[in-house]
N, C-alpha and C positions, 0 to 999 in steps of 0.2 A: 367394551373392555376398556378400562382407564390406564393410562401409564402411571409410571411412580408418581407419588406425592412430590413437591417441591421441597428442596431442601430448606430446613428452617433458617431464619436469618442468624448471622452470628449474633452470640451474646451481648456483644458491643455495639449492635446496632438497634435501634428502635423506631418502628414504622410510625410516622406522624403524618397524617393527611396523604398517605400513600406514598411519601418519600422517606428513605431511610435517614436518620440522624445518629450521629456518633454519640455515644454516652460513655462516660469513663469506665474503664474495666473494673470489675470487682476486685477490692484489695483489703487489706486489714487496716483498719483506721489508726488505733492506739492499742498499746498494752501498758497496763500500771503494774508496776512492781511496789510491793509493800516492803519496805526495808527497815533495818532496826535502827538506823542513823541516818537521816537524811544530810546532816553535817558531814557525813564521812562518804556516803554515797554519791551525792550530787558532784562533789568535785572528781571523784573517782570516773564516773559516767561522761562527765564534761571533758575531763582529760582524754579520755578513751576515744569520743565521738566527735568532738570538734574539728580534729585534724582530718576527719575523712568526710566532713561537710555538714554534720549534724550541729550547726551553729545556732539555731533557734532555742530561746529559752523562754517559756511563758510559765507565769504562775495563775493557777486557777483555784477557785474555791470548792472544795469537796462536798458530797451530801451531808457530811457531819459538821461541816465548818473548817475542816482541816485544808492544809495547803497542798497542793499536787504540784509539782515542777514537771513540766513538759519539755522535753528535747526533741528538737524536731530538725529536718532538712528544710530551709527557706523555702516557700513557695506554696501554691495551691494544691490541694489534695495529696498531700505527703502523710506518711505514717508519723506517729509520735510515739515516745517512750515517757510514761509518767513514772515518778518516784513519789511514795507516800510514806510518811512516819507510820510505823507500827503503832496501833492503838490497843492491841490484846496482847496479852501473854500467854495466849492460849497454846502456842506452840513455841517453848522457849528453848528446844533442842536445836541441834545443827539442822539446816534446810535439807530435805530429802526430797530429790527430783524424781523419786520413783513412788512417791506417794501421790494422792490426787492433788493436781495443781499443774504448774508450769514446769516442763522437763528442763528445757533451754530456750535462749531465745537468740535468734542469729541476725546478724548485720550484714547486708552486702555491702562490699567496698569495690572501688573501681580498678584494683590492680592488685597482682602479688606483691607488689613493693609495698602497698599500704598494709597488707598482712603482717608481712615480715617486719616493717617499722613499728606496727602497733605492737606486735610480741615482743619487740625489744623494749618498748616503753612499759608493758605489763611486767616484764621481768624487772626492770629497774624499780617499778612501784613495789614489788614484792608479791605480785599477783601469782596464784597457783596455776600453773598452766598444765592442762590435763594432757594435750597433745598437739604436734605441729609446731610451727607451721610446716605444712607438708600437703602432698595430693593425695586425696582419699578418691576411692573407685566409686563413689556415690553416682556421679555423672561425670562426662568426659571433661577434664579441666577443673574439676573441683579442688580447690586450694584453700585450706583453712586452718585456723588455730581454734582450740577449744580451752577455755579457761573458766575461772570461777570470780565472782564479783566478791566484795567484802563481807557479804551475808553468805556467800556459799553458792549462789544461784549462778548455774552453767550458763556461760555465754559462748556465742561463736563470731568470729570475723571471716567472711567468706567471698572469695572472688570466683565467678564463674564467667569465662571470656564469652560464652554464648549469651549469657544474659546481657551483656554489657553492649554486644554487637549488636543485639536486637533494637536497642533503645536509640 
């Protein structure tokens, strides 16, 4: 009779020649949003995200030859947000987050103060704030503001103290 099977290695470890080797944890690489006006949306997203560390900006050619603007946190292996100019008039009505597509996009920030300061900035820009900033009961210490970009796409700035303590 054999004992219990050994526990599998953690997902972030890979056995190479009998020795565990650390590999990056899985993450979301990038999200591209199609916007009605890059000229309007790029300054909005840069103004929102640069103060919380998203200072990288890169121009990339898309599959149809269009320009994609990627905002990111500097460094290797970080997530990025792409902005693309709308090329189709298929959906000329207001953005519907309950239709097939993106419901909302959330950005982690390092402190409640960042959430509060960015919420003030959003109000000064005339952005529609859905709720917050305040604590929500999703997880302990979940502090966020929910708001809309110039095209009506729902966004969130979130601080979770347990997330930042683990880093």
